C-alpha positions as CSV (number, residue, x, y, z in Angstrom):
1,M,25.9,18.9,7.8
2,A,22.5,19.4,6.1
3,T,19.6,19.2,8.6
4,D,16.2,20.7,8.6
5,E,15.1,23.5,11.0
6,N,14.5,20.9,13.7
7,G,18.0,19.3,13.4
8,K,16.9,16.1,11.7
9,L,19.0,14.1,9.3
10,V,17.2,14.3,6.0
11,I,17.7,11.6,3.4
12,A,16.2,11.9,-0.1
13,V,15.4,8.8,-2.1
14,S,13.9,8.2,-5.5
15,S,10.9,5.9,-6.0
16,R,13.0,3.6,-8.1
17,A,15.7,3.3,-5.4
18,L,13.3,2.5,-2.6
19,F,11.0,0.2,-4.6
20,N,11.7,-2.3,-7.4
21,L,10.3,-0.5,-10.5
22,E,12.4,-2.2,-13.1
23,E,9.4,-3.6,-14.9
24,E,7.6,-0.2,-14.8
25,N,10.8,1.5,-15.9
26,H,11.1,-0.8,-18.9
27,L,7.6,0.1,-19.9
28,F,8.5,3.8,-19.7
29,E,11.6,3.3,-21.8
30,T,9.8,1.2,-24.5
31,K,6.3,2.8,-24.6
32,G,6.8,6.2,-23.1
33,F,5.5,8.2,-20.2
34,S,1.8,7.9,-21.0
35,A,1.9,4.1,-20.9
36,Y,3.9,4.3,-17.7
37,R,1.5,6.7,-16.1
38,K,-1.5,4.6,-17.1
39,Y,0.0,1.4,-15.7
40,Q,0.8,3.1,-12.3
41,I,-2.7,4.5,-12.0
42,E,-4.3,1.1,-12.8
43,H,-2.1,-0.5,-10.2
44,I,-2.4,2.2,-7.5
45,D,-3.7,-0.2,-4.9
46,E,-0.9,-2.8,-5.6
47,P,2.1,-2.3,-3.3
48,M,5.4,-1.9,-5.0
49,K,8.0,-4.5,-4.2
50,P,11.0,-3.5,-2.0
51,G,14.0,-2.2,-3.9
52,V,17.7,-1.9,-3.2
53,A,17.5,1.0,-0.7
54,F,14.5,-0.5,1.1
55,P,16.5,-2.3,3.9
56,F,18.6,0.8,4.6
57,I,15.7,3.2,4.6
58,S,13.3,1.1,6.6
59,R,15.9,0.5,9.3
60,L,17.1,4.1,9.2
61,L,13.5,5.3,10.0
62,K,13.4,2.9,12.9
63,L,16.1,4.9,14.6
64,N,13.3,7.3,15.5
65,D,11.9,4.6,17.7
66,A,15.3,4.2,19.4
67,F,15.4,8.0,20.0
68,P,11.7,8.8,20.5
69,N,12.4,12.3,22.0
70,E,14.6,13.5,19.2
71,K,13.2,11.5,16.2
72,P,16.4,12.4,14.4
73,V,15.7,11.0,10.9
74,Q,13.4,12.1,8.1
75,V,13.1,10.5,4.6
76,V,11.7,12.4,1.6
77,V,11.0,11.3,-1.9
78,L,12.4,13.0,-5.0
79,S,10.7,11.4,-7.9
80,R,10.4,12.0,-11.6
81,N,6.9,10.5,-11.4
82,S,3.8,12.6,-11.9
83,P,1.7,13.6,-8.9
84,E,-0.9,11.1,-10.0
85,T,1.5,8.2,-10.2
86,G,3.1,9.4,-6.9
87,Q,-0.1,8.2,-5.2
88,R,1.1,4.6,-5.6
89,F,4.4,5.5,-3.9
90,F,2.7,6.8,-0.8
91,S,0.2,3.9,-0.8
92,S,3.2,1.5,-0.9
93,C,4.8,3.4,2.0
94,R,1.7,3.0,4.1
95,H,1.5,-0.7,3.2
96,Y,5.1,-1.2,4.6
97,E,4.5,1.2,7.5
98,L,7.2,3.6,6.3
99,P,6.6,7.0,7.7
100,I,7.5,8.9,4.5
101,T,5.2,11.9,4.0
102,A,7.1,14.6,2.1
103,G,8.7,14.9,-1.2
104,A,8.6,16.2,-4.8
105,F,7.1,14.7,-8.0
106,T,8.4,16.4,-11.1
107,S,6.7,14.6,-14.1
108,G,10.0,13.7,-15.7
109,Q,12.1,16.8,-14.8
110,S,15.4,16.6,-12.9
111,T,15.0,16.0,-9.2
112,F,18.5,16.6,-7.8
113,P,18.1,20.4,-7.8
114,F,15.6,20.0,-5.0
115,M,18.0,18.4,-2.6
116,K,18.8,21.8,-1.1
117,A,15.2,22.8,-0.9
118,F,14.6,19.7,1.4
119,N,18.0,20.1,3.1
120,A,18.9,16.6,2.2
121,S,22.2,15.1,3.4
122,L,22.1,12.3,0.9
123,F,20.2,11.5,-2.3
124,L,19.8,7.9,-3.4
125,T,18.6,7.3,-6.9
126,A,18.7,4.8,-9.7
127,N,19.3,7.5,-12.3
128,H,22.9,7.8,-13.6
129,E,22.5,11.4,-14.8
130,S,21.0,12.6,-11.5
131,V,23.9,11.2,-9.5
132,Q,26.6,12.5,-11.7
133,R,25.1,16.0,-11.9
134,A,24.6,16.1,-8.1
135,I,28.2,15.0,-7.3
136,S,29.5,17.4,-9.9
137,G,27.6,20.2,-8.2
138,G,29.1,19.3,-4.8
139,L,25.9,17.5,-3.5
140,P,26.1,14.1,-1.8
141,A,24.5,11.4,-3.9
142,G,24.8,7.8,-4.8
143,L,23.6,5.4,-7.5
144,V,21.8,2.3,-6.1
145,L,22.8,-0.8,-8.2
146,P,20.3,-3.4,-9.2
147,S,20.2,-6.3,-6.7
148,S,18.2,-9.3,-5.6
149,F,19.3,-9.0,-2.0
150,Q,16.5,-9.5,0.5
151,D,16.7,-8.2,4.1
152,I,15.9,-10.7,6.8
153,E,14.0,-8.8,9.5
154,Q,15.2,-9.5,13.0
155,D,14.1,-7.4,15.9
156,D,17.5,-7.6,17.7
157,I,19.5,-6.4,14.8
158,G,19.8,-2.7,14.1
159,L,21.0,-0.7,11.1
160,R,24.4,-1.7,9.7
161,I,26.1,0.6,7.2
162,A,29.5,0.2,5.6
163,F,31.6,2.8,3.8
164,D,34.7,2.8,1.7
165,F,37.1,5.6,2.7
166,D,39.0,7.3,-0.1
167,G,36.7,9.0,-2.6
168,V,33.7,8.5,-0.3
169,L,34.4,9.8,3.2
170,A,37.6,11.6,2.3
171,D,38.7,13.2,-1.0
172,D,40.6,11.3,-3.7
173,E,44.1,12.9,-3.1
174,A,45.6,9.5,-2.0
175,E,43.8,7.6,-4.7
176,R,45.2,9.9,-7.3
177,K,48.7,9.3,-6.0
178,Y,48.2,5.6,-6.1
179,Q,46.9,5.5,-9.7
180,A,49.6,7.9,-10.9
181,E,52.7,6.4,-9.2
182,G,51.7,3.1,-7.6
183,I,51.5,1.6,-4.1
184,Q,55.0,2.4,-3.0
185,A,54.6,6.1,-3.7
186,F,51.2,6.0,-2.1
187,N,52.6,4.5,1.1
188,R,55.4,7.1,1.2
189,Q,53.0,9.9,0.8
190,E,50.6,8.6,3.5
191,I,53.4,8.0,6.0
192,A,54.8,11.5,5.4
193,K,51.3,13.0,5.8
194,K,50.1,10.8,8.6
195,L,49.3,13.8,10.8
196,E,47.8,15.8,7.9
197,P,44.1,15.1,7.5
198,L,42.6,14.6,4.0
199,K,39.9,16.9,2.8
200,A,36.3,16.0,3.1
201,G,34.7,13.6,0.6
202,P,31.2,13.6,-0.8
203,L,29.6,11.7,2.1
204,T,31.6,13.2,5.0
205,G,28.6,15.2,6.3
206,F,26.3,12.2,6.1
207,F,28.8,9.9,7.9
208,S,29.4,12.5,10.6
209,K,25.7,12.7,11.4
210,L,25.4,8.9,11.5
211,S,28.5,8.6,13.7
212,H,26.9,11.1,16.1
213,L,23.8,8.9,16.4
214,Q,26.0,5.8,16.9
215,E,27.8,7.6,19.7
216,L,24.5,8.5,21.4
217,D,23.4,4.9,21.0
218,S,26.5,3.6,22.6
219,R,26.0,5.8,25.6
220,R,22.5,4.5,25.9
221,G,23.8,0.9,26.1
222,K,26.8,1.7,28.3
223,G,27.2,-0.9,31.1
224,D,24.9,-3.4,29.5
225,P,26.9,-6.4,28.1
226,Y,23.8,-7.6,26.3
227,Y,22.8,-4.4,24.6
228,Q,22.2,-4.6,20.9
229,P,23.2,-1.4,19.1
230,A,20.5,0.4,17.1
231,I,23.2,1.5,14.5
232,R,26.6,0.1,13.6
233,I,29.0,1.8,11.2
234,A,32.0,0.1,9.5
235,I,34.7,1.3,7.2
236,V,35.9,-1.3,4.7
237,T,39.0,0.1,2.9
238,S,41.6,-1.2,0.5
239,R,44.2,0.6,2.6
240,G,46.6,-1.4,4.8
241,A,49.1,-0.5,7.5
242,P,50.8,1.9,7.9
243,S,48.5,4.1,5.8
244,E,45.8,3.6,8.4
245,E,47.4,6.4,10.5
246,R,46.3,9.1,8.1
247,L,42.8,7.6,7.9
248,I,42.5,7.8,11.7
249,T,43.9,11.4,11.7
250,T,41.3,12.3,9.1
251,L,38.4,10.8,11.0
252,K,39.4,12.6,14.2
253,S,39.7,15.9,12.3
254,F,36.1,15.4,11.1
255,G,34.9,14.5,14.6
256,M,33.7,11.2,13.1
257,Y,33.5,7.7,14.7
258,A,33.3,4.2,13.2
259,A,32.6,1.2,15.3
260,E,34.6,-1.1,13.0
261,L,37.5,-0.7,10.7
262,F,38.6,-3.3,8.1
263,L,42.0,-2.7,6.4
264,M,42.0,-5.0,3.4
265,D,45.5,-4.1,2.1
266,G,44.3,-4.8,-1.5
267,M,42.4,-8.0,-0.7
268,K,38.8,-8.4,-1.9
269,K,36.2,-6.7,0.3
270,L,33.4,-9.2,-0.4
271,P,34.4,-11.8,2.2
272,V,34.3,-9.2,5.0
273,L,31.1,-7.7,3.7
274,N,29.5,-11.2,3.7
275,V,30.2,-11.4,7.4
276,L,29.2,-7.9,8.2
277,K,26.0,-8.1,6.2
278,P,25.5,-4.3,5.9
279,H,22.1,-3.0,4.9
280,I,24.0,-0.7,2.5
281,F,27.6,-0.3,1.3
282,F,29.0,2.9,-0.3
283,D,32.1,2.7,-2.6
284,D,33.4,4.9,-5.4
285,Q,34.6,2.0,-7.6
286,L,32.4,-0.6,-9.3
287,K,35.1,-3.3,-8.9
288,H,34.6,-3.3,-5.1
289,L,30.8,-3.6,-5.3
290,E,28.9,-6.9,-5.3
291,P,25.3,-5.8,-5.4
292,E,23.9,-9.3,-5.6
293,A,25.5,-10.1,-2.2
294,V,25.2,-6.7,-0.5
295,P,22.9,-3.7,-1.2
296,S,25.4,-1.4,-3.0
297,V,25.7,2.3,-3.8
298,L,28.2,3.7,-6.2
299,V,29.5,7.2,-5.3
300,P,31.1,8.5,-8.5
301,F,33.6,11.0,-7.3
302,G,36.9,12.6,-8.4
303,I,39.4,10.5,-10.4
304,N,37.0,7.5,-10.5
305,S,33.9,9.3,-11.6
306,L,34.5,9.1,-15.3
307,K,35.5,5.4,-14.9
308,T,32.4,4.3,-13.1
309,I,29.5,6.0,-14.7
310,K,28.8,6.1,-18.4
């Protein structure tokens, strides 16, 4: 698991993932970098509007308040902006009281190579190429999908995160079997291998660190029936019984813990996600993502990578 020298969980985010910069990005694509830079400098004192990753990042940073001694989370920015236009990013962070103080501004150059320099356990970006190249290089990354979702701040509700399983937390061995031979062959394989854990997926390390924080949080609230968790992790998977046995075996082998497990057995995930209301949901297939309803991140991995990103 990637951590900095102080053991923090480090998350990297692009400026366009954290803030809504679609209007500015359109200006960049139609009139070029100079026009984009000029606009950003002219609006340096105007806070950017929250973007898709904003609910997740803002609540993630609040975990430092729940664990004041450890302060286990750090968020850094990896942005293609120039240093001058980066001023508006940090000004916006201060406006929203987001304690983000480190990062890189590359003036249009690729940002994903700097993940290792910042020891980032996850990179969230709105750039297709950066995500695909990071995943191809074995680095954990996700593409935030455009969304109009707005978080409703409530002091008694902590951070809620939902994950798909195959191709996200575990590798795509089982998914390959399903796509090649169908559901019956998939079930036969998973039953036969129920005691054999799957290999790690692209977000295994990130999930493991979060599950550790969730476990610490549950200890803090032990014995208090009214305790509101600071972090809640769910797995929402297309799997059904009896294939859940290999899923559980895999989680145990990774030393990971989820508070909630939803086995959809091929049913749509959206109804469950509408009840869960996660602040972010990670899946490796676009057909399972409903970004207008739930802040969504596509993790293009393995057999589904070529099908989900163009």
